[in-house]
Backbone as a printed PyTorch tensor [residue, N CA C, xyz], in Angstrom:
tensor([[[138.8880,  14.6480, 107.4240],
         [138.6610,  15.4680, 108.0800],
         [137.3150,  15.4380, 108.9410]],

        [[137.5530,  16.7230, 110.4230],
         [136.7270,  15.7430, 111.5460],
         [135.5680,  16.1630, 111.2180]],

        [[134.6230,  16.0930, 111.6420],
         [133.0170,  16.4360, 111.8380],
         [133.0820,  17.9340, 112.4180]],

        [[133.7430,  17.9830, 113.5170],
         [133.4180,  19.3050, 113.7760],
         [134.3580,  20.5520, 112.8620]],

        [[135.2220,  20.1890, 112.2740],
         [135.7120,  21.0070, 111.1940],
         [134.8960,  21.5120, 110.2030]],

        [[134.0450,  20.4080, 109.7800],
         [132.9050,  20.2450, 108.6420],
         [132.2520,  21.2760, 108.7460]],

        [[131.7500,  21.1990, 110.2470],
         [130.9520,  22.1800, 110.2980],
         [131.2630,  23.7580, 110.4490]],

        [[132.4670,  23.8670, 111.2570],
         [133.1190,  24.9600, 111.4100],
         [133.4400,  25.7620, 109.6800]],

        [[133.8470,  25.0010, 108.9510],
         [133.1770,  25.8080, 107.8090],
         [132.1920,  25.9220, 106.7860]],

        [[131.0540,  24.7730, 107.6030],
         [130.0170,  25.6520, 107.1440],
         [129.2800,  26.4600, 107.9140]],

        [[129.7080,  26.7330, 109.0020],
         [129.8530,  28.0030, 109.5240],
         [129.9600,  29.4360, 108.9540]],

        [[131.5600,  28.8020, 108.7870],
         [132.3230,  30.1450, 107.4810],
         [131.6500,  30.3740, 106.5630]],

        [[131.2260,  29.4790, 105.8850],
         [130.9350,  29.8990, 104.4160],
         [129.3980,  30.2860, 104.2720]],

        [[128.6330,  30.0630, 105.6580],
         [127.6580,  30.1780, 105.5770],
         [127.2970,  32.0510, 106.3130]],

        [[128.3980,  32.1370, 107.0710],
         [128.6340,  33.6660, 107.7450],
         [129.4130,  34.7620, 106.3660]],

        [[129.8560,  34.0860, 105.4030],
         [130.1370,  34.6110, 104.4190],
         [128.9520,  35.7470, 102.9210]],

        [[128.0320,  34.3910, 103.1860],
         [127.2810,  34.4250, 101.9420],
         [125.9780,  35.7510, 102.5070]],

        [[126.0950,  36.1190, 100.9070],
         [125.1440,  37.6410, 101.1780],
         [123.8850,  37.0940,  99.9970]],

        [[123.0680,  37.1630, 101.1840],
         [121.9010,  36.8590, 100.7460],
         [121.2340,  38.1060, 100.0950]],

        [[120.3870,  37.5180,  98.2050],
         [119.6980,  38.1810,  97.9990],
         [118.2090,  39.1040,  98.8890]],

        [[118.0850,  39.6880,  98.2720],
         [116.6420,  40.6950,  99.5690],
         [115.7770,  39.9690,  99.4850]],

        [[115.5520,  38.9690,  98.6800],
         [114.1160,  38.4950,  98.7730],
         [114.2310,  37.4010, 100.1510]],

        [[115.4540,  36.5330,  99.9830],
         [116.1580,  35.6720, 100.7410],
         [116.1790,  36.5730, 102.1200]],

        [[117.0310,  37.6820, 102.6230],
         [116.9700,  37.8140, 104.0160],
         [115.0800,  38.5850, 104.2060]],

        [[114.5670,  38.9100, 103.4020],
         [113.1960,  38.5990, 103.8710],
         [112.6130,  37.3490, 104.1820]],

        [[112.5050,  36.4400, 103.4840],
         [111.8460,  35.0940, 103.7700],
         [112.7600,  33.9820, 103.9160]],

        [[113.1720,  34.0340, 105.0580],
         [114.2720,  32.9360, 105.8700],
         [113.7150,  31.3170, 105.1160]],

        [[112.2920,  30.9990, 105.0440],
         [112.1260,  29.9030, 104.2870],
         [112.3980,  29.7320, 103.2230]],

        [[112.5540,  30.7220, 101.8970],
         [113.2260,  30.8510, 100.7510],
         [114.7880,  30.2380, 101.1890]],

        [[115.1580,  31.0760, 101.8230],
         [116.3750,  30.9070, 101.8230],
         [116.9270,  29.9030, 102.4040]],

        [[116.1130,  28.6210, 103.0990],
         [116.5320,  27.8490, 103.4190],
         [115.8970,  26.3940, 102.2630]],

        [[115.2470,  26.5100, 101.4720],
         [114.8250,  26.2050, 100.5510],
         [115.5680,  25.7410,  99.6560]],

        [[116.3510,  27.0290,  98.9800],
         [117.3150,  27.2670,  98.0260],
         [118.2700,  26.6130,  98.3430]],

        [[119.1530,  26.8810, 100.0560],
         [120.0230,  26.6250, 100.0600],
         [120.8040,  25.6200, 100.9880]],

        [[119.5640,  25.0630, 101.4100],
         [119.6080,  24.4490, 102.6620],
         [120.6310,  23.0170, 102.3550]],

        [[120.8260,  22.2930, 100.9940],
         [121.6640,  21.2140, 100.7670],
         [122.7830,  22.3190, 100.6430]],

        [[123.6250,  23.5080, 100.7830],
         [124.9860,  23.3320, 100.5450],
         [125.3880,  23.9010, 102.2550]],

        [[123.8670,  23.8040, 103.6230],
         [123.9570,  23.6830, 104.5620],
         [124.1040,  22.6640, 105.7870]],

        [[123.8660,  21.5200, 105.5800],
         [123.4690,  20.9720, 106.0390],
         [123.0470,  20.4530, 107.9810]],

        [[124.2330,  20.8750, 108.1470],
         [123.9630,  21.5890, 109.7170],
         [123.3230,  21.9630, 110.1080]],

        [[123.5730,  22.8080, 109.3730],
         [122.3680,  24.4480, 110.2750],
         [121.2490,  24.5870, 109.4880]],

        [[120.7340,  23.6370, 108.4860],
         [119.5320,  23.0870, 108.2530],
         [118.3330,  22.8220, 108.6940]],

        [[119.3240,  21.8500, 109.7400],
         [119.0120,  21.3120, 111.0410],
         [118.8010,  21.9930, 112.2170]],

        [[119.4070,  22.6360, 112.3340],
         [119.0080,  23.8510, 113.1440],
         [118.3950,  24.7660, 113.0400]],

        [[118.2210,  25.0530, 111.7570],
         [116.9120,  26.5290, 111.2280],
         [115.3020,  25.4370, 111.5230]],

        [[115.7040,  24.5680, 111.0870],
         [114.3120,  23.7120, 110.9970],
         [114.0660,  23.7180, 112.2460]],

        [[114.7680,  23.0440, 113.4120],
         [114.4760,  22.4970, 114.7530],
         [113.9190,  23.8610, 115.7400]],

        [[114.8230,  25.1230, 115.1780],
         [114.6610,  26.4880, 116.1850],
         [113.6080,  27.4400, 115.4900]],

        [[113.1330,  27.3820, 113.8930],
         [112.2990,  28.4750, 113.1020],
         [111.2260,  27.6370, 113.0780]],

        [[110.9570,  26.4920, 113.3490],
         [109.0210,  25.4770, 113.3150],
         [108.3040,  26.0020, 113.7050]],

        [[106.9630,  25.8650, 113.1990],
         [105.8550,  26.6060, 113.7150],
         [105.5640,  25.1270, 115.3050]],

        [[104.8220,  26.0660, 116.4840],
         [104.7680,  24.7420, 117.2570],
         [102.8050,  24.6120, 116.3520]],

        [[102.7660,  23.6150, 116.9250],
         [101.0210,  23.4190, 117.1040],
         [100.2880,  23.7070, 118.0290]],

        [[ 99.2770,  24.3610, 117.4490],
         [ 98.7600,  24.9960, 119.0580],
         [ 97.2540,  24.0170, 119.2770]],

        [[ 97.1190,  23.9590, 120.5110],
         [ 95.6530,  22.5500, 120.8500],
         [ 94.4280,  23.7940, 120.7930]],

        [[ 93.3300,  22.9070, 120.2460],
         [ 92.0050,  23.6590, 120.4440],
         [ 91.9230,  24.4090, 121.3900]],

        [[ 91.8360,  23.7900, 123.0540],
         [ 91.8240,  24.4170, 124.3730],
         [ 92.0470,  25.5370, 124.1740]],

        [[ 93.6120,  26.2900, 123.1310],
         [ 94.0950,  27.1390, 123.7300],
         [ 93.1210,  28.0900, 122.7060]],

        [[ 93.3720,  27.8650, 122.0630],
         [ 92.2230,  29.0040, 120.5360],
         [ 90.8880,  29.3460, 121.2250]],

        [[ 90.3930,  28.2810, 121.9680],
         [ 89.2340,  28.8450, 122.7110],
         [ 89.1970,  29.5470, 123.5130]],

        [[ 90.4410,  29.4810, 124.5330],
         [ 90.8390,  30.2480, 125.3410],
         [ 90.7380,  31.6830, 125.1750]],

        [[ 91.1710,  32.1780, 124.0240],
         [ 91.9320,  33.5150, 123.0740],
         [ 90.6910,  33.9010, 122.7460]],

        [[ 90.0480,  32.6770, 122.3960],
         [ 88.3270,  33.4960, 121.8370],
         [ 87.4040,  34.0200, 122.8120]],

        [[ 87.3760,  33.1880, 124.0230],
         [ 86.5280,  33.8410, 124.9650],
         [ 87.3030,  34.8570, 125.3730]],

        [[ 88.6190,  34.6900, 125.7260],
         [ 88.9250,  36.2800, 126.3470],
         [ 88.7000,  37.4950, 125.5720]],

        [[ 88.8860,  37.5080, 123.8880],
         [ 88.1430,  38.7750, 123.3470],
         [ 86.7130,  39.0210, 123.5520]],

        [[ 86.2400,  38.0990, 123.9850],
         [ 84.6580,  38.2350, 123.9420],
         [ 84.5180,  39.1350, 125.4700]],

        [[ 85.1520,  38.4520, 125.8360],
         [ 85.0090,  38.9700, 127.4570],
         [ 85.6460,  40.5070, 127.4620]],

        [[ 86.8000,  40.6210, 126.9260],
         [ 87.3740,  42.0240, 126.9150],
         [ 86.4590,  43.1080, 125.8290]],

        [[ 85.9050,  42.7630, 124.9730],
         [ 85.3390,  43.6550, 124.1810],
         [ 83.5030,  44.0050, 124.7830]],

        [[ 83.2240,  43.2820, 125.9190],
         [ 82.1710,  43.5840, 126.7460],
         [ 82.1250,  44.8560, 127.3770]]])
């Protein structure tokens, strides 16, 4: 079996799956529970759904902006 057909089957399997209400509401719960069944899609989800780190200067800027707008 080729890698493309494995991915195609994985996608079809994912699209046919009916998540529980809790899984539909919490994507992290879904991927923690079913990530092993969808290894390629799990990698994509981790890449696109991950939280980016923020830097202190950006947080300070928003804090200062809030002070200016509130005065």
